Legacy VTK file of the C-alpha trace (Angstrom):
# vtk DataFile Version 3.0
C-alpha trace
ASCII
DATASET POLYDATA
POINTS 387 float
220.658 -3.855 -88.719
219.816 -0.529 -90.366
220.871 2.935 -89.250
218.323 5.674 -90.027
218.868 9.395 -89.620
216.054 11.091 -87.730
214.347 13.519 -90.108
210.569 13.079 -89.900
208.133 13.858 -87.099
207.388 10.153 -86.748
211.107 9.432 -86.279
211.402 12.271 -83.759
208.579 10.697 -81.774
210.213 7.285 -82.012
213.468 8.752 -80.682
211.795 9.350 -77.304
209.341 6.449 -77.364
212.018 3.772 -77.875
213.628 4.740 -74.566
210.273 4.463 -72.792
209.862 0.935 -74.158
213.440 -0.020 -73.325
213.075 1.018 -69.671
209.465 -0.099 -69.277
210.265 -2.634 -66.543
212.889 -0.512 -64.771
211.393 0.954 -61.590
214.212 3.486 -61.062
214.003 5.094 -64.500
211.964 8.299 -64.781
210.881 9.306 -68.241
212.264 12.737 -69.159
209.899 15.323 -70.537
209.713 14.729 -74.276
209.905 18.470 -74.906
213.129 18.845 -72.895
214.855 16.441 -75.267
213.202 17.483 -78.513
213.919 21.194 -77.965
217.653 20.493 -78.064
217.499 19.451 -81.706
215.792 22.475 -83.278
217.189 25.941 -84.067
214.010 27.571 -82.768
214.619 26.260 -79.254
218.400 25.789 -79.048
220.431 28.943 -79.613
223.634 26.959 -80.239
222.510 26.484 -83.845
222.632 30.255 -84.373
226.326 30.334 -83.464
227.320 27.441 -85.695
226.263 24.396 -83.695
225.291 21.219 -85.506
223.493 18.055 -84.438
222.296 14.769 -85.901
220.295 11.824 -84.562
219.950 8.198 -85.549
217.664 5.266 -84.904
218.963 1.728 -85.207
216.490 -0.829 -86.543
216.666 -4.621 -86.476
215.779 -6.951 -89.352
212.078 -6.714 -88.482
212.150 -2.913 -88.528
211.950 -2.573 -84.724
213.991 0.163 -83.057
216.772 -1.327 -80.942
218.941 1.736 -80.363
219.379 5.462 -80.775
222.195 7.996 -80.622
222.973 11.644 -81.316
226.098 13.611 -82.132
226.741 17.326 -82.005
229.299 20.059 -82.510
229.101 22.705 -79.796
230.718 25.980 -80.942
231.269 27.026 -77.313
233.694 24.186 -76.629
237.228 25.547 -76.718
239.605 22.587 -76.590
243.221 22.095 -77.650
241.884 19.461 -80.006
238.526 19.952 -81.755
236.107 17.803 -79.765
232.490 16.926 -80.485
229.871 15.258 -78.361
227.635 12.246 -78.485
224.671 11.592 -76.248
221.131 10.367 -75.716
222.512 6.916 -76.434
220.178 4.014 -75.703
220.581 0.434 -76.849
219.472 -3.109 -76.201
222.032 -5.447 -74.611
223.903 -6.041 -77.877
227.519 -4.890 -78.283
227.439 -4.995 -82.086
224.424 -2.682 -82.100
226.067 -0.306 -79.630
229.307 -0.181 -81.618
227.403 0.593 -84.800
225.826 3.601 -83.078
229.222 4.732 -81.776
230.706 4.364 -85.261
228.008 6.598 -86.706
228.791 9.372 -84.214
232.546 9.016 -84.732
232.322 9.124 -88.533
229.982 12.114 -88.591
232.118 14.074 -86.129
235.278 13.312 -88.101
233.547 14.688 -91.174
232.901 17.890 -89.201
236.626 18.260 -88.496
236.560 16.914 -84.951
239.450 14.905 -83.496
237.667 13.409 -80.482
234.218 12.882 -79.009
232.969 13.139 -75.440
230.014 11.178 -74.251
227.414 10.724 -73.234
226.911 14.479 -72.997
224.400 17.166 -73.893
223.969 19.557 -76.800
224.026 22.410 -74.295
225.337 23.185 -70.829
227.030 20.727 -68.496
224.337 20.968 -65.831
222.024 18.722 -67.887
222.299 15.272 -69.482
225.985 14.803 -68.719
227.846 11.577 -68.024
227.175 7.842 -67.966
225.674 6.561 -64.714
227.987 3.848 -63.360
227.239 3.748 -59.608
224.186 4.620 -57.529
221.345 3.414 -59.726
218.635 5.304 -57.842
216.039 7.473 -59.626
217.646 10.286 -61.639
217.426 13.944 -60.814
215.689 16.232 -63.280
217.491 16.394 -66.630
220.134 13.856 -65.690
220.884 10.553 -67.405
219.917 7.161 -66.008
221.452 4.137 -67.722
221.484 0.391 -67.645
224.663 -0.909 -65.934
225.710 -2.786 -69.085
226.270 0.485 -70.980
229.587 0.942 -69.193
231.100 -2.107 -70.866
229.954 -0.820 -74.277
231.791 2.478 -73.831
234.966 1.042 -72.362
235.289 -1.907 -74.748
234.791 0.440 -77.700
237.781 2.472 -76.510
236.290 5.416 -74.627
238.448 6.489 -71.669
237.395 8.336 -68.528
237.878 12.070 -69.105
236.505 12.877 -65.659
234.315 11.351 -62.981
231.222 13.161 -61.730
230.068 12.779 -58.153
226.598 13.534 -56.842
226.813 14.065 -53.089
223.890 13.512 -50.733
223.143 14.201 -47.086
220.220 14.635 -44.713
218.693 18.108 -44.528
218.226 18.185 -40.752
220.268 16.959 -37.818
223.596 17.580 -39.547
226.605 17.664 -37.219
229.561 19.608 -38.579
233.225 19.166 -37.839
234.107 21.227 -34.725
236.651 23.184 -36.769
233.906 24.242 -39.170
231.680 25.274 -36.290
234.520 27.335 -34.808
235.268 29.136 -38.092
231.574 29.742 -38.643
231.128 31.238 -35.175
233.728 33.938 -35.869
232.071 34.985 -39.122
228.554 34.857 -37.674
229.630 37.304 -34.964
230.845 39.819 -37.567
228.120 42.478 -37.749
229.150 43.395 -41.315
228.268 39.912 -42.596
224.701 38.639 -42.851
222.843 35.749 -44.490
219.250 35.495 -45.644
216.944 33.770 -48.059
215.397 35.936 -50.749
211.672 36.473 -50.686
209.059 38.702 -52.250
210.300 41.760 -54.116
213.952 41.082 -53.306
213.765 37.622 -54.891
212.132 38.741 -58.127
213.868 42.098 -58.502
217.350 41.583 -57.054
218.212 37.909 -57.602
219.569 38.437 -61.162
221.937 41.199 -60.006
223.063 39.350 -56.868
223.544 36.048 -58.690
225.430 37.566 -61.615
227.835 39.446 -59.358
228.743 36.448 -57.199
228.794 33.911 -60.031
231.057 35.966 -62.254
233.592 36.385 -59.454
233.351 32.894 -57.962
232.915 30.660 -61.013
233.839 32.407 -64.238
237.525 31.537 -63.887
236.688 27.840 -63.529
233.807 27.531 -65.978
235.349 29.754 -68.620
232.349 32.066 -69.036
230.552 34.908 -67.349
226.822 35.435 -67.336
224.868 38.619 -67.946
222.078 39.955 -65.781
219.674 39.006 -68.579
220.889 35.402 -68.409
220.516 35.416 -64.626
216.981 36.725 -65.031
216.253 33.872 -67.442
217.514 31.380 -64.844
215.034 32.818 -62.369
212.238 32.744 -64.946
212.890 29.068 -65.633
212.847 28.314 -61.897
209.691 30.334 -61.245
207.134 27.469 -61.492
208.946 25.502 -58.783
211.017 28.022 -56.854
211.005 27.749 -53.066
212.275 31.031 -51.547
213.802 29.146 -48.613
216.168 27.493 -51.092
217.598 30.733 -52.531
220.140 31.798 -49.912
222.723 34.592 -50.069
225.498 35.983 -47.914
226.243 39.719 -47.761
229.093 41.931 -46.609
227.795 45.416 -45.840
224.769 44.458 -47.977
226.914 43.572 -50.993
226.392 39.915 -52.093
229.427 37.707 -51.445
228.048 34.149 -51.500
225.075 32.045 -52.499
223.565 28.614 -52.187
220.760 27.950 -54.679
218.610 24.807 -54.661
215.262 23.700 -56.067
212.782 20.999 -55.103
213.741 17.807 -56.970
210.839 17.904 -59.407
211.566 14.592 -61.091
209.756 13.182 -58.068
206.659 14.825 -59.545
207.430 14.546 -63.267
207.494 10.758 -62.946
203.688 10.897 -62.903
203.270 12.741 -66.236
204.891 10.127 -68.542
206.974 12.657 -70.440
204.023 14.830 -71.440
203.501 18.358 -70.145
200.371 19.059 -72.176
197.169 20.204 -70.448
196.577 16.810 -68.852
200.246 16.542 -67.905
200.173 19.977 -66.253
197.071 19.019 -64.268
198.786 15.809 -63.164
201.851 17.810 -62.203
199.864 20.269 -60.078
197.896 17.457 -58.430
200.888 15.326 -57.547
202.974 18.308 -56.432
200.231 19.033 -53.899
199.572 15.414 -52.892
203.116 14.011 -53.240
205.418 17.023 -52.748
209.137 16.389 -53.264
210.986 15.246 -50.158
214.351 15.905 -51.794
216.186 19.132 -52.638
218.582 19.473 -55.552
221.518 21.774 -54.845
222.255 23.630 -58.076
225.154 25.927 -57.304
227.249 27.122 -54.360
229.739 29.953 -54.551
231.793 32.472 -52.577
233.597 35.436 -54.125
237.404 34.986 -54.110
238.190 37.657 -51.504
236.069 35.806 -48.933
237.089 32.256 -49.805
238.943 30.311 -47.138
237.938 32.758 -44.395
235.020 30.829 -42.955
232.190 32.348 -45.012
231.366 28.925 -46.488
231.143 27.451 -42.988
229.111 30.357 -41.630
226.643 30.280 -44.493
226.063 26.558 -44.091
225.667 26.611 -40.305
223.459 29.710 -40.403
221.268 28.019 -43.012
221.146 24.814 -40.980
220.138 26.555 -37.749
217.636 29.085 -39.096
216.201 27.526 -42.265
216.791 23.779 -42.542
215.919 22.880 -38.969
212.973 25.269 -38.653
211.348 25.792 -42.032
212.049 22.874 -44.418
210.143 19.627 -44.869
212.649 18.067 -47.293
214.416 14.949 -46.034
217.565 14.885 -48.180
219.585 17.075 -50.494
221.597 15.952 -53.493
224.224 18.355 -54.798
224.384 18.791 -58.549
227.366 16.830 -59.825
230.939 17.834 -59.022
233.777 16.693 -61.261
236.817 14.964 -59.811
238.775 17.810 -61.421
237.397 20.111 -58.704
238.887 18.818 -55.418
238.104 22.096 -53.623
234.344 21.640 -54.051
234.629 17.953 -53.210
236.221 18.934 -49.887
233.399 21.400 -49.236
230.836 18.621 -49.701
232.767 16.310 -47.418
232.987 19.030 -44.758
229.198 19.284 -44.956
229.000 15.601 -44.023
227.761 14.734 -47.502
228.826 11.484 -49.122
228.999 10.313 -52.722
225.614 8.898 -53.707
225.943 8.563 -57.485
228.833 8.462 -59.931
228.726 9.316 -63.627
231.615 9.091 -66.090
232.244 11.536 -68.890
234.216 9.582 -71.454
236.428 10.787 -74.288
237.323 8.874 -77.433
240.318 10.020 -79.481
239.963 9.381 -83.205
243.741 9.060 -83.534
244.220 5.900 -81.478
247.989 6.526 -81.203
247.619 9.948 -79.641
248.344 10.195 -75.855
245.200 10.540 -73.759
244.913 13.414 -71.275
242.330 13.680 -68.514
240.504 16.886 -67.630
242.807 19.452 -66.028
242.497 19.659 -62.234
241.280 23.050 -61.056
243.522 24.913 -58.655
LINES 1 388
387 0 1 2 3 4 5 6 7 8 9 10 11 12 13 14 15 16 17 18 19 20 21 22 23 24 25 26 27 28 29 30 31 32 33 34 35 36 37 38 39 40 41 42 43 44 45 46 47 48 49 50 51 52 53 54 55 56 57 58 59 60 61 62 63 64 65 66 67 68 69 70 71 72 73 74 75 76 77 78 79 80 81 82 83 84 85 86 87 88 89 90 91 92 93 94 95 96 97 98 99 100 101 102 103 104 105 106 107 108 109 110 111 112 113 114 115 116 117 118 119 120 121 122 123 124 125 126 127 128 129 130 131 132 133 134 135 136 137 138 139 140 141 142 143 144 145 146 147 148 149 150 151 152 153 154 155 156 157 158 159 160 161 162 163 164 165 166 167 168 169 170 171 172 173 174 175 176 177 178 179 180 181 182 183 184 185 186 187 188 189 190 191 192 193 194 195 196 197 198 199 200 201 202 203 204 205 206 207 208 209 210 211 212 213 214 215 216 217 218 219 220 221 222 223 224 225 226 227 228 229 230 231 232 233 234 235 236 237 238 239 240 241 242 243 244 245 246 247 248 249 250 251 252 253 254 255 256 257 258 259 260 261 262 263 264 265 266 267 268 269 270 271 272 273 274 275 276 277 278 279 280 281 282 283 284 285 286 287 288 289 290 291 292 293 294 295 296 297 298 299 300 301 302 303 304 305 306 307 308 309 310 311 312 313 314 315 316 317 318 319 320 321 322 323 324 325 326 327 328 329 330 331 332 333 334 335 336 337 338 339 340 341 342 343 344 345 346 347 348 349 350 351 352 353 354 355 356 357 358 359 360 361 362 363 364 365 366 367 368 369 370 371 372 373 374 375 376 377 378 379 380 381 382 383 384 385 386
């Protein structure tokens, strides 16, 4: 077997094409957009390089020169860990442990040379909301920009010595006909009767002009302490810009206290249900296919991206009121989607897990984020549980 660093355009193309060949007979796999993957590995399209990020990719060839595996490793300058930790991801391999271990070795050795003491994988050279974790349960079609893996990958990671850093749960429930716990209904009723509190979806001018401000204000209060970063209004505007081709106003829902935003629930149509028809290409023909199939085969699934309530209103029933108000006035009356999957929640976040359970959602998929310590004698610590 021969390990080759990806450096030419032909090798870059092979990096995505080998996965398409590997999963050719797998009905549940959906080919990612080639551009979504390729953009991660170039300074022009991934700003992490400008702040000191580094990445490398490999192809693994057999004796006949056929590609039998691939892998990538990266140093993300935004990761602030007690021990310097790098990432590996976009791992694909035939059912051959020796081949898999060779790819893991390459990532380990390169990251050690960069001064890292551990590696997490399979992860993304970017934010956690994309390409994060090894699929181990719930082998249904993947959501947009999430990994789908063969079941045998799990044994590769665990036999090599990776340990579970945290589990990631994707919750799912029906959109309509949801019966809440009576206690939730009771808490919601009190809040819904408060004339100072209101809920609405954003549409028209309010959506395009006010979403960035609303989202930034709630996110920075509700999530910054957990996620370790705040976002600017410019970043919030970029989020909206990226959602624009597929945004459904009914899925952008906010709560207000005296017209000041205090909560949100943001979802999108699950567009992988449409992207599966374009075979990874969003060129002119791919865009035409996308528009055609979005009209003829519109998504019947929503993807819940983020849910948040500012701290001063947490635990007071606002979560319950927002959900029941949305159910009664939007989900039951205006939506055609059948199911919703919530973007993954780590087992280090029991509070959000309880929220999903209170919404009558159940775990539909499980991914593992693994960590491998280069010093094999060092004690292993799992991700800290959020308070």
